[in-house]
N, C-alpha and C positions, 0 to 999 in steps of 0.2 A: 561235087561235094568238096573237093580241095578248096574251090573258091568260097564256099560257105564257111568252112572252117577258118580260113585266113581271115575272113571278115569277122567272124566271131572273136578269134583271138585279138584282131585289132580293136575291136570295141572294148574287150577287157583291159587291154593295155591302155587304152585312152582314159578309161574310168579311174586308173590308179597311177596315172602318169606323174601327178604332182599334187601335193596338198597345199591348198591355198593358205598363204601365211596370214597371221594376224597383222593389223595394221595400226597406224596412229597411236604409237607408244608415246605417253606423256608422263611427267613427273607431277603429281598433284600437290605433294608437299614434301619437303626435306628438311631435316634438322640434323644436329650432330648425333642423334640417337637412333633416327629411322628415317627411311625413305619409302615413300608410297608411290607406285607405279600403277598405271591403268592403260588399257589398250582396248582395240576394237577386235571382235571375235573374226577368225578366218573361216576356214571350211567347216561345214557341219559335221564331217567325219572326225574332227579334232576332239580328242577326249583327255588331253593333257597340254598344259603349257610348261615349257622350260625357260627359266630365267637364266641369262648369261650375263657375265660381268667381266671387265678387264680394267686394270688401272689405266688412267689416261695417258701415262707415258709407257704402257705396255703394248704388246703386240697380239696377244693370245687371249681370246674369250674363254672362260671356263664356267660350267653350270654351277649356280649357287643355290637353286631351289626350284620347285615345281608346284603348279597349281593342279589339283586332281579334283573330280567330282565330289560334291558333298553328299551326305546321306540321302538327300533328294534328288541325286544324279544332276545337279546343276554345276555347270563348269564356270566359275568366276572368271572375270577379266581383270583382276587386280591382284597385287602382290605387295606385301610390307617386308622391307629387309631391315634387320637390326645388326646384323654381324658384320661391321665394317669399321674402318680406321676413319673418324670423322675429320682428320686432317689430310686425307688422301682424296683426290678427285677420281671418280670411276666413270666407265662408260657401260650402259646397260642396253640389252636388246631382248627380245622375246621370240621363242619358236613355238610353233604348234606341232602336236604329236598325235598320230593315230597308233595306239599300242596294240590294236587286234592283230592276230597272227598274219593276217594277210590285209593290207601290205607291210604293216608296222612302219609307217612312213613318218619322215620329219620334214617340216616346211622350212622354206627360206626364213630368214630372221626379219623382224620388223626393222623399221628405222631405229637408229641409236640416239640415246640422249645421255647428256653429261651432267654429273651431279658432284658438288664437293666445294671445298674452299676456294679462295682466290689463287691464281697461279703464283708461282714464285717470280721474284724479280720485280722490275718497275712496270706500273701501269698507269697511264695518263687517264684518270677516270673521268675528268672534265676538262675540256680545252677551252682556253682563253678565247673568246670571239676575236675575229680578226678585225684590224683597223680600230682598235680602241685607242683613244687618245691617252688615256691613263690606265694601261694595262695592269698596273699593281693594284688597282682598286677591286679587281676580279679574283676571288679566291682568298681575301683577307681572312686572318685568324681562323684557318681551317681547324676543325675539331674532329676528333676521332674517339669512338667508344665501340665496346664489343658487345654483340647480342648473346643471347642464351646459347647459341651454338659456336661462339667464339669468332664470328664473322663481324667484319668491320661495318660500322655506321658513320657517315661523315656529314659534317655541316660546314658551310663556309659563308662568308659575307660577300656580297657585291655592292660596292659603294657607288652611289650616284650612277645607277645603271643607264640613265639616258644622257649622262655626260652633259647637264646643263648647269653644273656647278651648284646645284641645290641638292644637298645630301638628305633631305627629308624623306625620300623614296627609297633609301638604301634597304637592301633586302637580306634575309637569311634563307639560305637554300640547303637542300638535303639530299642525300641518296644513300643506299645501303647495297651490300653485296647479296645477291640472291642466289643461294646454292642450289635451289631446285632447278633453276634455268642457266646456271653457271654463267652469270653475268651481273653487271651493275645495273640497278633499276634506273629509270629515267630520272634525271634530276627534277625536282620540283621546289618552288618557292613555298616556304612554310610560314614566314611572318615578314612584315615590314617593320624595321627597327629604328628607322630615322637616322638622324645625324649624331650617331654614337661616336664617343671619343675612342680612337685607336692608337694614341701616342704611347711610346713605351712599350715594354715587354708585356706588361700585364693586359689582360684581354676582357672586354665587357660582354663576352658571350662564352657559354661553356656548354658541354653535352655530356649526357649519361644514359645508360640503358640499365633496366632492371632485368638481370639475367633469369630471375625466377618467375617474372611474369611477361616478359617481352616489352614492356613499356618503354618508350623512348621519350626524353625530355631534354629541352634546351632551355636554359635560363639566360636572360640578357637585359641589358639597360635600354629600356623602351624610350626613344627619344622623338617618338612621332609627334608629340604634342608639346611644344616648348613651354606651355604654361603648367605642365603636370609632370614631374619627375616620377619615374616609375621602374620597378624591378618586375618584369613579366616572365611568364614561363609558358611555352608551348609544349604539348605532349601529344603522343600517339600511342594507342593500345591495339593498332591493327598493322603493325609493321612499317608504319610511315604512310599508309594510304589516306587517312584522315587525320586532321590536327585541330586541337582547340587551344585557344589562348586565353590565359587568365593573368591578373595582376597579383603579385605577392606582397608589394608594398608601394604606396603612393605618398607623395608629399609635393604640395604646390611650391614650395619655397626652398627646400633643402635637397641637395642631389644625392644620387647613389653611384657607387663604382664598384667595379670588379666582382661580380657575382661568381659563385662556384656551386656545383650541384652534384649530388650523388643519389643514387636510387637502389633500394634493396628491400625486398619482402613486402612490397607494395607501399612502402614509405619513401617520402622525398625528404632530402636533407640539402638545405640552402645556406650559404654564408654570403654576406656582402657588406660593404662599407656604406654607412649613412653619415653624411656630413654633420648631422646635428648631434649624433651621440657616439658613433663609432662601428665596430664590427658587431654584426647581428648573426645569430643562428636561428634558423626557421625550420620547422619540421613538422610533418603530419602526414596522414594518408593521401596518396596522390588522387584517390577517387573522391576525396571530400573537397569542399570549397576552401580555398586559401584562407577565407576569414576564420575558419575553425583551427587553422594550424597554430602551434604554439611559437612564440618568438621571445628570445632573450638576448641580452647584451652580454657578449663574452667577457670574462673577468680582465679588467685592467690592473694587471698583476705584475710582480717583480720589480716593484719600484718605478714602473711606467708612469709617465706623466700624460701621454696621449697615445692614441692608436695610429699607427701607419694603415695604409688603405687596402693593401693586398691581403687576401686570406685564402684558404683552400680547405675544402671539406672532403673527406674520404671515409670509406668503410673498410674495416679490417676483414680477414678471412672468416670471422665469426658474425659479421654483418653489423658489428658495433661502429658508431660513427666517432670521429674526431675531427677537430678543427686546428689548423696551425694558422699563426698569425704574427704580428710584429707589434711590439709597443716600444716607445722611445722616451727617453729622459735626457736630462742634461749631461749624463755620463756615458751616453751610448744607447744602443738598442738591444732588445731582447726578442728571440724567437720563442714563441709560446705554443705548448702542445696541450689542448684541452680536449677531454672526453666529457661531454654533457653529463652532468650529475656527479662529477668528481672534481677535485682540486686541479687546477692548472699547474702545469710544470714548466719551469724555464729550461728549454732545450739548449740555449746558447746565449752567452752574454758577450757583446762587442763593444769596445770603447769608442769605435768610430761611427760616422754617420752611415746610413744605409747606402748612400750613393745617389747619383742623379736618376738612374733607371734601375730599379731592382724588382725583384719577383720571387716568390717562393711556391713551392709544390709539395704536397703531401702525398705519400704513398705507403703502402704496407708490404712487408715481407712476412706473410702469415698474419700474426697479430702484433708483429713489432713495427713501429713506425719508422719512416725515413723521411727527412725534410731535405729537398734540394733548394739551395738558396743562390740567386744571381744577384750580386751586388758586393758592397764593401763590408768585409768582416774583419780585416786586419790592417795594419800599417803599411802593406806592400801594394795596395790597390792601384796606385798611380806609377808604380816602378816599372812593371812589365805587363804582359798579356796573361800571366799564369794566375792571378790572384782576383778573379772575378767570380768563380764557381766553387760552391762549398756543399758539403753533405754533412748532416747530422742524423745520428742513428741511435736507436736504443734497442737493447736486447732483452728487455723486461716488460714489454707492453707500453713503454712510455714513461715509467716511474723514475728512471734515471737515464742520462743520456752520455754518450761518449764524447770526447773532445771533437771539435769540428775537423773535418778533413777537406783539404784544398785539392780541387781538381783542375790540373793544368791544362792549358789550351793546346791545339795543335799548330805548333810554331808560334809565330808572331801574329796571330789573328786574335782580334778582339771579340769576345764573346757578348752578344747583346740580347740573347733572349728574343721571343718567348722560349721558355724551357718546358720539359715534360719529364717524367720519371716514372719507370716501372720496374717490377721485380718478378721473376719467375718462380716456379715451384721450388727450386733449390736455393733460392736466396740470391741469385745472380741479379745485379742491378744494372739498368740502363738509364742514361740521362741524355736527352737530346737537345740541341740548342741552335739558334741561329748564330751567325758570326757577322761582324760588320766592322770593317776597317783593319787597321794594322798593315803589314806587309807579308810577302810570301817566304821570308826566311824561315827556314826549318819546318816549313809545311809539308806534311807527307801525304795528306789524305783528301778525298773529296768531300762533298756536302751531302745532307746535313751533318753537323758535328755530332759525334756520338762518343759518349763516355761509357766504359763498361768496368765492372768490379764483380768479383766473386763473393766478397764478404763485407762490401761497403766501407772498406778501410783503405784500400788502395785502387785507385781509378787509372784507367789509360784512355786518353782521348785520341780518337782517330776520326773514322767516318763510316757511313753506310758502304760506300764504295771508294775506290781510289781513282774513279774515271770522271765522275761528273763533278764539275766545279762551279757550275752555273748556281744562281742563288737558290737556297732553299729556306722559305720562310715559314713561320708558325709551324714548326715541325712537332709531331706527336709520336709517342712510342707506347706499345703495349705488348706485353707478353701474353700468349694464349696458352691453353691448358697443357700442350705438349712442349712448351717452352720455345715455340716459334716466336720470332720477333716481327712485329707488324709496325710499319712507319707510315706516316701521312704527312704531307706538307704542301705548300704553294710554290710554284716556280714562276715568279714575275719577271722573268729574263727581259731586259731592255734590248731592243734591237737584236733579236734572236738570229743567229747564224746557223742555218740548218746544215752547213758544211762542217761545222765544228763538232767533232765526236765528243766534246767535253761538255757540251750544253745540251739541256733538256728544253724542249719547246714549252711555252708558257701554258700554265694550267694547274689543276690539283691533281697530285700524284699519291699512289699508294705503293708501298714496297713490301714484299714478304721475303724474309731471310730464312735460310735453312736452319734446321735444328742444330744447336751448337755452333751458331754463327761465331766467327772470329774475324778479326780486322784483316782485310785484304793487304797484299803487298803493293806498293805503288808501282805501275808499270814503268818501264824505262821511257825517257822522253824521246 
């Protein structure tokens, strides 16, 4: 009898020894607003699933929700979370539970999955291929935009990819941050651009994202056919999986230069220079054929005799577009701010020439425009290294403009552009730029060069870090919704020395700074 009892107890114990856990937890989609999880069911005795979460930099999981049977007694194997900080990375897992009085058991956890924005600090998102003869051709004119979740989207140029000295096969490449899988997507070629000009700070390719629809678009000068000048656009409505290419403007005789693009509310806004007439502004529904888009020549105003080539188009916080551009006359040049449908405004007048290489960028602090200008604006341009970068600002939507403000360099370094500019929710501004030449006197910071200001009137130049001093080309800067700063750039380091802690290996880089980023102190030599 005792033997039979022991055997029966052993069988009972075995039946309730362990609840088989659910498996194969995956993230189906993730945005800044919701995370959707699914998994495979575990034991048939399971009548509840508990979802657990911890911050990526934390040690302890805590339950955040549960899945219970519905009215038809069906127990789903999916969960959607909405209560989280979109700028924090989280680790999720799931447990099965049998809540009956006996045994009231909880299973082991599933595999863990990580969801969230990019990590802090430096990430080399694309490595320059080994043994390139001209490594600077890889990653040229890196561009960054932010998607609807505030996550980075990047494009870059690969010039003469087969290194046969024929640039007709130059390419435009793309990747983005995938928060659902906590990684960068695989790089993909999205267009052949041909032998486009890349001299000077202004660029012939630009990138934008429509945060309301998720559409991504890059505009570029298409030089694949020497007999036909074109401004072309490639766009994607599925997160960069598939792309279509369309021409915005064509001319068999006269060239185009320096396109700019902005997206919002399903509309595309483009500006570019056409040799035959000047700066044009083109707009329409991204879903429609570009032949239906409207096109206008922006006003040649302020006493200008001709258009300079560079321009920039941007949307304010209300989604209204504006174009910044330059006109020149015998007595100097003017920076013009133009809201389509309204009268243009002279934002600045300079009696000097614009300089050999110049560039401007337009951004908004709310609805108030800011123009960053790299070039000659005063009589001190050739005197030192501190009169190359300027800021123009308006506090009434662009109707009137404050006197220009000079942004001094970091020591005796020559600022050469390209430049980029962004403003956070509190009006704090950031301008990022290349530097080229000069000497190391008074230099305090690493690269890329970064200027910060709380009110657009007083700017301090330093760097993203005080550590890395290897080249940082084509830098981009954006503030996201929680005022975190994102930076992207190319490092085309010649003869990279991996033993030098101040050098970054060649490639395309992304950097995420902390909230309230302040300039670092330079470490002792």
